PDB file of N, CA, C and O in Angstrom, chain B, residues numbered from 101:
ATOM      1  N   MET B 101      84.365 196.404  28.612  1.00  0.00           N
ATOM      2  CA  MET B 101      84.174 194.856  28.658  1.00  0.00           C
ATOM      3  C   MET B 101      84.098 194.032  27.632  1.00  0.00           C
ATOM      4  O   MET B 101      84.568 192.912  27.431  1.00  0.00           O
ATOM      5  N   LYS B 102      82.978 195.240  26.581  1.00  0.00           N
ATOM      6  CA  LYS B 102      82.240 194.618  25.967  1.00  0.00           C
ATOM      7  C   LYS B 102      82.865 194.941  24.716  1.00  0.00           C
ATOM      8  O   LYS B 102      82.691 194.269  23.700  1.00  0.00           O
ATOM      9  N   ASP B 103      83.604 195.985  24.781  1.00  0.00           N
ATOM     10  CA  ASP B 103      84.542 196.347  23.860  1.00  0.00           C
ATOM     11  C   ASP B 103      85.894 195.089  23.364  1.00  0.00           C
ATOM     12  O   ASP B 103      86.333 194.589  22.328  1.00  0.00           O
ATOM     13  N   LEU B 104      86.146 195.023  24.873  1.00  0.00           N
ATOM     14  CA  LEU B 104      87.420 193.829  24.468  1.00  0.00           C
ATOM     15  C   LEU B 104      86.811 192.353  24.338  1.00  0.00           C
ATOM     16  O   LEU B 104      87.428 191.293  24.437  1.00  0.00           O
ATOM     17  N   GLU B 105      85.569 192.529  24.114  1.00  0.00           N
ATOM     18  CA  GLU B 105      85.160 190.672  23.456  1.00  0.00           C
ATOM     19  C   GLU B 105      84.889 191.002  22.272  1.00  0.00           C
ATOM     20  O   GLU B 105      85.052 190.119  21.430  1.00  0.00           O
ATOM     21  N   ASN B 106      84.303 192.602  21.718  1.00  0.00           N
ATOM     22  CA  ASN B 106      84.018 193.010  20.340  1.00  0.00           C
ATOM     23  C   ASN B 106      85.520 192.467  19.966  1.00  0.00           C
ATOM     24  O   ASN B 106      85.538 191.599  19.093  1.00  0.00           O
ATOM     25  N   LEU B 107      86.555 192.795  20.416  1.00  0.00           N
ATOM     26  CA  LEU B 107      88.231 193.260  19.813  1.00  0.00           C
ATOM     27  C   LEU B 107      88.707 191.093  19.374  1.00  0.00           C
ATOM     28  O   LEU B 107      89.227 190.589  18.379  1.00  0.00           O
ATOM     29  N   GLY B 108      88.085 190.338  20.944  1.00  0.00           N
ATOM     30  CA  GLY B 108      88.420 189.437  20.503  1.00  0.00           C
ATOM     31  C   GLY B 108      88.000 188.556  19.505  1.00  0.00           C
ATOM     32  O   GLY B 108      88.587 187.538  19.137  1.00  0.00           O
ATOM     33  N   ARG B 109      86.717 189.111  19.002  1.00  0.00           N
ATOM     34  CA  ARG B 109      86.002 188.391  18.132  1.00  0.00           C
ATOM     35  C   ARG B 109      86.372 188.767  16.949  1.00  0.00           C
ATOM     36  O   ARG B 109      86.166 187.855  16.148  1.00  0.00           O
ATOM     37  N   ARG B 110      86.953 189.954  16.327  1.00  0.00           N
ATOM     38  CA  ARG B 110      87.057 190.104  15.279  1.00  0.00           C
ATOM     39  C   ARG B 110      88.342 189.813  15.282  1.00  0.00           C
ATOM     40  O   ARG B 110      88.853 190.120  14.205  1.00  0.00           O
ATOM     41  N   LEU B 111      89.270 189.234  16.228  1.00  0.00           N
ATOM     42  CA  LEU B 111      90.598 189.231  16.089  1.00  0.00           C
ATOM     43  C   LEU B 111      90.927 187.756  15.102  1.00  0.00           C
ATOM     44  O   LEU B 111      91.430 187.467  14.017  1.00  0.00           O
ATOM     45  N   GLU B 112      90.268 187.075  16.295  1.00  0.00           N
ATOM     46  CA  GLU B 112      89.443 185.685  15.814  1.00  0.00           C
ATOM     47  C   GLU B 112      89.350 185.384  14.364  1.00  0.00           C
ATOM     48  O   GLU B 112      89.938 184.548  13.676  1.00  0.00           O
ATOM     49  N   GLN B 113      88.282 186.461  14.022  1.00  0.00           N
ATOM     50  CA  GLN B 113      87.328 186.306  12.385  1.00  0.00           C
ATOM     51  C   GLN B 113      88.459 186.668  12.100  1.00  0.00           C
ATOM     52  O   GLN B 113      88.689 185.594  11.546  1.00  0.00           O
ATOM     53  N   SER B 114      89.607 187.338  11.943  1.00  0.00           N
ATOM     54  CA  SER B 114      90.845 187.642  11.014  1.00  0.00           C
ATOM     55  C   SER B 114      91.856 186.688  11.116  1.00  0.00           C
ATOM     56  O   SER B 114      92.330 186.318  10.042  1.00  0.00           O
ATOM     57  N   GLY B 115      92.365 186.131  12.272  1.00  0.00           N
ATOM     58  CA  GLY B 115      92.841 184.882  11.709  1.00  0.00           C
ATOM     59  C   GLY B 115      94.255 184.793  12.559  1.00  0.00           C
ATOM     60  O   GLY B 115      95.113 183.924  12.714  1.00  0.00           O
ATOM     61  N   LYS B 116      94.010 186.426  13.127  1.00  0.00           N
ATOM     62  CA  LYS B 116      95.205 187.610  14.097  1.00  0.00           C
ATOM     63  C   LYS B 116      95.093 186.958  15.723  1.00  0.00           C
ATOM     64  O   LYS B 116      96.059 187.416  16.333  1.00  0.00           O
ATOM     65  N   SER B 117      94.401 186.204  16.493  1.00  0.00           N
ATOM     66  CA  SER B 117      94.887 185.738  17.256  1.00  0.00           C
ATOM     67  C   SER B 117      95.297 184.363  17.341  1.00  0.00           C
ATOM     68  O   SER B 117      94.863 184.118  18.467  1.00  0.00           O
ATOM     69  N   ASP B 118      95.654 183.640  17.078  1.00  0.00           N
ATOM     70  CA  ASP B 118      96.640 182.509  16.632  1.00  0.00           C
ATOM     71  C   ASP B 118      98.138 182.866  16.489  1.00  0.00           C
ATOM     72  O   ASP B 118      99.182 182.240  16.670  1.00  0.00           O
ATOM     73  N   LYS B 119      97.796 184.252  16.049  1.00  0.00           N
ATOM     74  CA  LYS B 119      99.491 185.027  15.636  1.00  0.00           C
ATOM     75  C   LYS B 119      99.852 185.275  17.210  1.00  0.00           C
ATOM     76  O   LYS B 119     100.981 185.102  17.669  1.00  0.00           O
ATOM     77  N   LEU B 120      98.840 185.662  17.886  1.00  0.00           N
ATOM     78  CA  LEU B 120      99.263 186.664  19.178  1.00  0.00           C
ATOM     79  C   LEU B 120      99.311 185.738  20.067  1.00  0.00           C
ATOM     80  O   LEU B 120      99.993 185.972  21.065  1.00  0.00           O
ATOM     81  N   ARG B 121      98.551 184.328  19.952  1.00  0.00           N
ATOM     82  CA  ARG B 121      98.334 183.540  20.969  1.00  0.00           C
ATOM     83  C   ARG B 121     100.431 182.754  20.246  1.00  0.00           C
ATOM     84  O   ARG B 121     101.054 181.994  20.986  1.00  0.00           O
ATOM     85  N   GLN B 122     100.682 182.939  19.654  1.00  0.00           N
ATOM     86  CA  GLN B 122     102.701 181.989  19.635  1.00  0.00           C
ATOM     87  C   GLN B 122     103.419 183.335  20.144  1.00  0.00           C
ATOM     88  O   GLN B 122     104.219 183.162  21.064  1.00  0.00           O
ATOM     89  N   LEU B 123     103.219 184.898  19.592  1.00  0.00           N
ATOM     90  CA  LEU B 123     104.115 185.542  19.762  1.00  0.00           C
ATOM     91  C   LEU B 123     103.640 185.674  21.689  1.00  0.00           C
ATOM     92  O   LEU B 123     104.542 186.057  22.434  1.00  0.00           O
ATOM     93  N   ALA B 124     102.357 185.365  22.266  1.00  0.00           N
ATOM     94  CA  ALA B 124     102.457 185.197  23.480  1.00  0.00           C
ATOM     95  C   ALA B 124     103.265 184.534  24.280  1.00  0.00           C
ATOM     96  O   ALA B 124     103.629 184.851  25.413  1.00  0.00           O
ATOM     97  N   ASP B 125     103.658 183.180  23.378  1.00  0.00           N
ATOM     98  CA  ASP B 125     104.292 181.547  23.830  1.00  0.00           C
ATOM     99  C   ASP B 125     106.084 181.712  23.166  1.00  0.00           C
ATOM    100  O   ASP B 125     106.911 180.808  23.048  1.00  0.00           O
ATOM    101  N   SER B 126     106.184 182.683  22.944  1.00  0.00           N
ATOM    102  CA  SER B 126     107.304 183.195  22.493  1.00  0.00           C
ATOM    103  C   SER B 126     108.289 183.126  23.023  1.00  0.00           C
ATOM    104  O   SER B 126     107.814 182.602  24.031  1.00  0.00           O
ATOM    105  N   ALA B 127     109.799 183.235  23.350  1.00  0.00           N
ATOM    106  CA  ALA B 127     110.735 183.253  24.370  1.00  0.00           C
ATOM    107  C   ALA B 127     110.482 185.164  24.911  1.00  0.00           C
ATOM    108  O   ALA B 127     110.205 185.417  26.084  1.00  0.00           O
ATOM    109  N   ASP B 128     110.646 186.371  23.785  1.00  0.00           N
ATOM    110  CA  ASP B 128     110.559 187.435  24.066  1.00  0.00           C
ATOM    111  C   ASP B 128     109.105 187.657  24.529  1.00  0.00           C
ATOM    112  O   ASP B 128     108.938 188.786  24.990  1.00  0.00           O
ATOM    113  N   GLY B 129     107.940 186.821  24.526  1.00  0.00           N
ATOM    114  CA  GLY B 129     106.599 186.794  25.423  1.00  0.00           C
ATOM    115  C   GLY B 129     106.850 186.638  26.209  1.00  0.00           C
ATOM    116  O   GLY B 129     106.823 187.668  26.883  1.00  0.00           O
ATOM    117  N   LYS B 130     107.329 185.381  26.989  1.00  0.00           N
ATOM    118  CA  LYS B 130     107.610 184.726  28.121  1.00  0.00           C
ATOM    119  C   LYS B 130     108.427 186.238  28.833  1.00  0.00           C
ATOM    120  O   LYS B 130     107.880 186.778  29.795  1.00  0.00           O
ATOM    121  N   ALA B 131     109.142 186.555  28.523  1.00  0.00           N
ATOM    122  CA  ALA B 131     110.565 187.228  29.210  1.00  0.00           C
ATOM    123  C   ALA B 131     109.762 188.548  29.563  1.00  0.00           C
ATOM    124  O   ALA B 131     110.175 189.104  30.582  1.00  0.00           O
ATOM    125  N   VAL B 132     108.185 189.454  28.617  1.00  0.00           N
ATOM    126  CA  VAL B 132     108.021 190.203  28.993  1.00  0.00           C
ATOM    127  C   VAL B 132     107.124 189.898  29.843  1.00  0.00           C
ATOM    128  O   VAL B 132     106.963 190.707  30.757  1.00  0.00           O
ATOM    129  N   SER B 133     106.461 188.944  29.829  1.00  0.00           N
ATOM    130  CA  SER B 133     105.696 188.408  30.918  1.00  0.00           C
ATOM    131  C   SER B 133     106.168 188.735  32.640  1.00  0.00           C
ATOM    132  O   SER B 133     105.570 189.186  33.616  1.00  0.00           O
ATOM    133  N   ARG B 134     107.376 188.301  32.413  1.00  0.00           N
ATOM    134  CA  ARG B 134     107.803 187.554  33.850  1.00  0.00           C
ATOM    135  C   ARG B 134     108.547 189.466  34.358  1.00  0.00           C
ATOM    136  O   ARG B 134     109.085 189.585  35.459  1.00  0.00           O
ATOM    137  N   MET B 135     108.443 190.668  33.433  1.00  0.00           N
ATOM    138  CA  MET B 135     108.868 191.860  33.410  1.00  0.00           C
ATOM    139  C   MET B 135     107.633 192.494  34.351  1.00  0.00           C
ATOM    140  O   MET B 135     107.736 193.249  35.318  1.00  0.00           O
ATOM    141  N   VAL B 136     106.547 191.984  33.795  1.00  0.00           N
ATOM    142  CA  VAL B 136     105.613 192.900  34.233  1.00  0.00           C
ATOM    143  C   VAL B 136     104.747 192.873  35.542  1.00  0.00           C
ATOM    144  O   VAL B 136     104.092 191.844  35.377  1.00  0.00           O
ATOM    145  N   ASP B 137     104.515 193.196  36.272  1.00  0.00           N
ATOM    146  CA  ASP B 137     103.243 192.973  37.295  1.00  0.00           C
ATOM    147  C   ASP B 137     101.568 193.159  36.848  1.00  0.00           C
ATOM    148  O   ASP B 137     100.991 194.245  36.796  1.00  0.00           O
ATOM    149  N   ALA B 138     101.113 192.168  36.624  1.00  0.00           N
ATOM    150  CA  ALA B 138      99.785 191.768  36.524  1.00  0.00           C
ATOM    151  C   ALA B 138      98.601 192.140  37.057  1.00  0.00           C
ATOM    152  O   ALA B 138      97.548 192.259  36.430  1.00  0.00           O
ATOM    153  N   GLU B 139      98.867 192.431  38.892  1.00  0.00           N
ATOM    154  CA  GLU B 139      98.136 192.821  39.102  1.00  0.00           C
ATOM    155  C   GLU B 139      98.414 194.401  39.549  1.00  0.00           C
ATOM    156  O   GLU B 139      97.583 195.056  40.177  1.00  0.00           O
ATOM    157  N   LYS B 140      99.803 194.949  39.099  1.00  0.00           N
ATOM    158  CA  LYS B 140      99.426 196.312  38.653  1.00  0.00           C
ATOM    159  C   LYS B 140      98.939 197.126  37.475  1.00  0.00           C
ATOM    160  O   LYS B 140      98.601 198.300  37.328  1.00  0.00           O
ATOM    161  N   ILE B 141      99.028 196.065  36.688  1.00  0.00           N
ATOM    162  CA  ILE B 141      98.801 196.512  35.404  1.00  0.00           C
ATOM    163  C   ILE B 141      96.871 196.255  35.347  1.00  0.00           C
ATOM    164  O   ILE B 141      96.246 196.961  34.554  1.00  0.00           O
ATOM    165  N   GLY B 142      96.329 195.539  35.963  1.00  0.00           N
ATOM    166  CA  GLY B 142      94.898 195.655  35.685  1.00  0.00           C
ATOM    167  C   GLY B 142      94.471 196.349  37.344  1.00  0.00           C
ATOM    168  O   GLY B 142      93.665 195.797  38.094  1.00  0.00           O
ATOM    169  N   LYS B 143      95.052 197.375  37.607  1.00  0.00           N
ATOM    170  CA  LYS B 143      94.944 198.194  38.791  1.00  0.00           C
ATOM    171  C   LYS B 143      94.922 199.434  37.930  1.00  0.00           C
ATOM    172  O   LYS B 143      94.202 200.380  38.250  1.00  0.00           O
ATOM    173  N   ALA B 144      95.674 199.470  36.863  1.00  0.00           N
ATOM    174  CA  ALA B 144      96.086 200.807  36.412  1.00  0.00           C
ATOM    175  C   ALA B 144      94.874 201.002  35.560  1.00  0.00           C
ATOM    176  O   ALA B 144      94.278 202.077  35.484  1.00  0.00           O
ATOM    177  N   ALA B 145      94.484 199.747  34.825  1.00  0.00           N
ATOM    178  CA  ALA B 145      94.081 199.636  33.921  1.00  0.00           C
ATOM    179  C   ALA B 145      92.163 199.542  34.275  1.00  0.00           C
ATOM    180  O   ALA B 145      91.219 199.738  33.509  1.00  0.00           O
ATOM    181  N   LYS B 146      92.177 199.338  35.067  1.00  0.00           N
ATOM    182  CA  LYS B 146      90.397 199.561  36.168  1.00  0.00           C
ATOM    183  C   LYS B 146      89.992 201.154  36.332  1.00  0.00           C
ATOM    184  O   LYS B 146      88.964 201.814  36.182  1.00  0.00           O
ATOM    185  N   SER B 147      91.629 201.466  36.800  1.00  0.00           N
ATOM    186  CA  SER B 147      91.369 202.633  37.281  1.00  0.00           C
ATOM    187  C   SER B 147      91.729 203.908  35.960  1.00  0.00           C
ATOM    188  O   SER B 147      91.839 205.128  36.077  1.00  0.00           O
ATOM    189  N   GLY B 148      91.789 203.435  35.306  1.00  0.00           N
ATOM    190  CA  GLY B 148      92.299 204.646  33.705  1.00  0.00           C
ATOM    191  C   GLY B 148      93.246 205.260  34.468  1.00  0.00           C
ATOM    192  O   GLY B 148      92.845 206.365  34.833  1.00  0.00           O
ATOM    193  N   ASP B 149      94.153 205.038  34.792  1.00  0.00           N
ATOM    194  CA  ASP B 149      95.675 205.307  35.022  1.00  0.00           C
ATOM    195  C   ASP B 149      96.526 205.357  33.391  1.00  0.00           C
ATOM    196  O   ASP B 149      96.861 204.255  32.955  1.00  0.00           O
ATOM    197  N   MET B 150      96.734 206.135  32.851  1.00  0.00           N
ATOM    198  CA  MET B 150      96.883 205.970  31.587  1.00  0.00           C
ATOM    199  C   MET B 150      98.463 205.994  32.149  1.00  0.00           C
ATOM    200  O   MET B 150      99.130 204.960  32.111  1.00  0.00           O
ATOM    201  N   ALA B 151      98.927 207.053  32.591  1.00  0.00           N
ATOM    202  CA  ALA B 151     100.376 207.261  33.026  1.00  0.00           C
ATOM    203  C   ALA B 151     100.614 205.856  33.911  1.00  0.00           C
ATOM    204  O   ALA B 151     101.679 205.353  33.555  1.00  0.00           O
ATOM    205  N   ALA B 152     100.279 205.458  34.440  1.00  0.00           N
ATOM    206  CA  ALA B 152     100.808 204.335  35.008  1.00  0.00           C
ATOM    207  C   ALA B 152     100.880 203.149  34.166  1.00  0.00           C
ATOM    208  O   ALA B 152     101.677 202.219  34.295  1.00  0.00           O
ATOM    209  N   LEU B 153      99.839 203.297  33.170  1.00  0.00           N
ATOM    210  CA  LEU B 153     100.290 202.056  31.915  1.00  0.00           C
ATOM    211  C   LEU B 153     101.553 202.211  31.202  1.00  0.00           C
ATOM    212  O   LEU B 153     102.450 201.400  30.972  1.00  0.00           O
ATOM    213  N   GLN B 154     101.361 203.867  30.805  1.00  0.00           N
ATOM    214  CA  GLN B 154     102.693 204.329  29.918  1.00  0.00           C
ATOM    215  C   GLN B 154     103.568 204.415  30.517  1.00  0.00           C
ATOM    216  O   GLN B 154     104.547 204.782  29.868  1.00  0.00           O
ATOM    217  N   ASP B 155     103.802 204.181  31.932  1.00  0.00           N
ATOM    218  CA  ASP B 155     104.972 203.818  32.405  1.00  0.00           C
ATOM    219  C   ASP B 155     105.792 202.434  32.125  1.00  0.00           C
ATOM    220  O   ASP B 155     106.866 202.245  31.554  1.00  0.00           O
ATOM    221  N   ILE B 156     104.761 201.432  32.822  1.00  0.00           N
ATOM    222  CA  ILE B 156     104.623 200.238  32.160  1.00  0.00           C
ATOM    223  C   ILE B 156     105.353 199.482  30.637  1.00  0.00           C
ATOM    224  O   ILE B 156     105.955 198.436  30.393  1.00  0.00           O
ATOM    225  N   LEU B 157     104.997 200.412  30.024  1.00  0.00           N
ATOM    226  CA  LEU B 157     104.785 200.169  28.601  1.00  0.00           C
ATOM    227  C   LEU B 157     106.430 200.876  27.996  1.00  0.00           C
ATOM    228  O   LEU B 157     107.117 200.582  27.017  1.00  0.00           O
ATOM    229  N   ARG B 158     106.571 201.675  28.855  1.00  0.00           N
ATOM    230  CA  ARG B 158     107.713 202.488  28.115  1.00  0.00           C
ATOM    231  C   ARG B 158     109.175 201.276  29.308  1.00  0.00           C
ATOM    232  O   ARG B 158     110.249 201.055  28.749  1.00  0.00           O
ATOM    233  N   GLY B 159     109.084 201.025  29.932  1.00  0.00           N
ATOM    234  CA  GLY B 159     110.116 200.218  30.710  1.00  0.00           C
ATOM    235  C   GLY B 159     109.940 198.756  30.006  1.00  0.00           C
ATOM    236  O   GLY B 159     110.963 198.077  29.916  1.00  0.00           O
ATOM    237  N   VAL B 160     108.635 198.188  29.467  1.00  0.00           N
ATOM    238  CA  VAL B 160     109.117 196.893  28.305  1.00  0.00           C
ATOM    239  C   VAL B 160     109.926 197.625  27.472  1.00  0.00           C
ATOM    240  O   VAL B 160     111.156 197.634  27.439  1.00  0.00           O
ATOM    241  N   LEU B 161     109.153 198.230  26.810  1.00  0.00           N
ATOM    242  CA  LEU B 161     110.170 198.842  25.443  1.00  0.00           C
ATOM    243  C   LEU B 161     111.277 199.383  25.743  1.00  0.00           C
ATOM    244  O   LEU B 161     111.879 199.551  24.683  1.00  0.00           O
ATOM    245  N   SER B 162     112.035 199.843  26.817  1.00  0.00           N
ATOM    246  CA  SER B 162     113.502 199.774  27.121  1.00  0.00           C
ATOM    247  C   SER B 162     114.168 198.643  26.996  1.00  0.00           C
ATOM    248  O   SER B 162     115.392 198.665  26.859  1.00  0.00           O
ATOM    249  N   THR B 163     113.252 197.129  27.031  1.00  0.00           N
ATOM    250  CA  THR B 163     114.260 196.293  26.813  1.00  0.00           C
ATOM    251  C   THR B 163     114.616 195.446  25.572  1.00  0.00           C
ATOM    252  O   THR B 163     113.802 195.558  24.655  1.00  0.00           O
ATOM    253  N   GLU B 164     115.467 194.777  25.392  1.00  0.00           N
ATOM    254  CA  GLU B 164     115.575 194.203  23.828  1.00  0.00           C
ATOM    255  C   GLU B 164     114.385 193.457  23.576  1.00  0.00           C
ATOM    256  O   GLU B 164     113.709 193.506  22.548  1.00  0.00           O
ATOM    257  N   GLU B 165     114.189 192.791  24.549  1.00  0.00           N
ATOM    258  CA  GLU B 165     113.012 191.524  24.180  1.00  0.00           C
ATOM    259  C   GLU B 165     111.517 192.503  24.079  1.00  0.00           C
ATOM    260  O   GLU B 165     110.663 192.258  23.228  1.00  0.00           O
ATOM    261  N   GLY B 166     111.409 193.391  24.875  1.00  0.00           N
ATOM    262  CA  GLY B 166     109.856 194.199  24.886  1.00  0.00           C
ATOM    263  C   GLY B 166     110.036 194.734  23.162  1.00  0.00           C
ATOM    264  O   GLY B 166     109.192 194.643  22.270  1.00  0.00           O
ATOM    265  N   LYS B 167     111.723 195.421  23.069  1.00  0.00           N
ATOM    266  CA  LYS B 167     111.539 196.052  21.504  1.00  0.00           C
ATOM    267  C   LYS B 167     111.327 194.777  20.207  1.00  0.00           C
ATOM    268  O   LYS B 167     111.226 195.154  19.040  1.00  0.00           O
ATOM    269  N   ARG B 168     111.304 194.092  20.364  1.00  0.00           N
ATOM    270  CA  ARG B 168     111.418 192.563  19.510  1.00  0.00           C
ATOM    271  C   ARG B 168     109.779 192.241  19.669  1.00  0.00           C
ATOM    272  O   ARG B 168     109.146 191.922  18.663  1.00  0.00           O
ATOM    273  N   LEU B 169     109.251 192.319  20.712  1.00  0.00           N
ATOM    274  CA  LEU B 169     108.115 191.624  20.870  1.00  0.00           C
ATOM    275  C   LEU B 169     107.023 193.370  20.267  1.00  0.00           C
ATOM    276  O   LEU B 169     106.027 193.226  19.557  1.00  0.00           O
ATOM    277  N   ALA B 170     107.167 193.808  20.408  1.00  0.00           N
ATOM    278  CA  ALA B 170     106.906 195.186  19.637  1.00  0.00           C
ATOM    279  C   ALA B 170     107.015 194.996  17.917  1.00  0.00           C
ATOM    280  O   ALA B 170     106.130 195.150  17.075  1.00  0.00           O
ATOM    281  N   GLU B 171     107.611 194.832  17.845  1.00  0.00           N
ATOM    282  CA  GLU B 171     108.428 194.895  16.425  1.00  0.00           C
ATOM    283  C   GLU B 171     107.455 193.805  15.456  1.00  0.00           C
ATOM    284  O   GLU B 171     106.885 194.118  14.411  1.00  0.00           O
ATOM    285  N   ASN B 172     107.438 192.238  16.219  1.00  0.00           N
ATOM    286  CA  ASN B 172     106.556 191.307  16.232  1.00  0.00           C
ATOM    287  C   ASN B 172     105.208 191.398  16.023  1.00  0.00           C
ATOM    288  O   ASN B 172     104.527 191.068  15.053  1.00  0.00           O
ATOM    289  N   LEU B 173     104.861 191.995  17.285  1.00  0.00           N
ATOM    290  CA  LEU B 173     103.389 192.324  16.978  1.00  0.00           C
ATOM    291  C   LEU B 173     102.532 193.171  16.059  1.00  0.00           C
ATOM    292  O   LEU B 173     101.355 193.122  15.703  1.00  0.00           O
ATOM    293  N   LYS B 174     103.896 194.226  15.725  1.00  0.00           N
ATOM    294  CA  LYS B 174     103.409 195.206  14.692  1.00  0.00           C
ATOM    295  C   LYS B 174     103.200 194.406  12.837  1.00  0.00           C
ATOM    296  O   LYS B 174     102.550 194.504  11.796  1.00  0.00           O
ATOM    297  N   LYS B 175     104.282 193.654  13.495  1.00  0.00           N
ATOM    298  CA  LYS B 175     103.954 192.937  11.965  1.00  0.00           C
ATOM    299  C   LYS B 175     103.240 191.913  11.792  1.00  0.00           C
ATOM    300  O   LYS B 175     103.143 191.310  10.722  1.00  0.00           O
ATOM    301  N   ALA B 176     102.504 191.539  13.152  1.00  0.00           N
ATOM    302  CA  ALA B 176     101.154 190.522  13.094  1.00  0.00           C
ATOM    303  C   ALA B 176     100.451 191.027  12.398  1.00  0.00           C
ATOM    304  O   ALA B 176     100.074 190.581  11.314  1.00  0.00           O
ATOM    305  N   MET B 177     100.074 192.295  13.015  1.00  0.00           N
ATOM    306  CA  MET B 177      98.692 193.284  13.170  1.00  0.00           C
ATOM    307  C   MET B 177      98.587 193.581  11.271  1.00  0.00           C
ATOM    308  O   MET B 177      97.473 193.841  10.815  1.00  0.00           O
ATOM    309  N   GLN B 178      99.801 193.512  10.312  1.00  0.00           N
ATOM    310  CA  GLN B 178      99.492 193.758   9.436  1.00  0.00           C
ATOM    311  C   GLN B 178      98.379 193.225   8.178  1.00  0.00           C
ATOM    312  O   GLN B 178      98.275 193.868   7.133  1.00  0.00           O
TER     313      GLN B 178
END
C-alpha cells in the first residue's frame, strides 16, 4: 500500500495525475471501466494472482477501446 501512496505522490508532483484523470473520464476510459469487474481485480491484486490480472488485461487490450486507452496512457506517461 505504501508503494501505491508513493506512486500517487510522484504522479501528483509530475503533473501526470491530471492526465490520468482525463483518460479515466474519457469515453474509452468509461467503456473499459464497464468491461472489468472491480471486485475480481481487487481479489486478484490482493492475492497476487498475476495470471488472473494478465487475463483481465488481455481481455481489455483485445478491444478497440482498450487499445486506444493503452496508447493514450503510454503517451500521457512520456
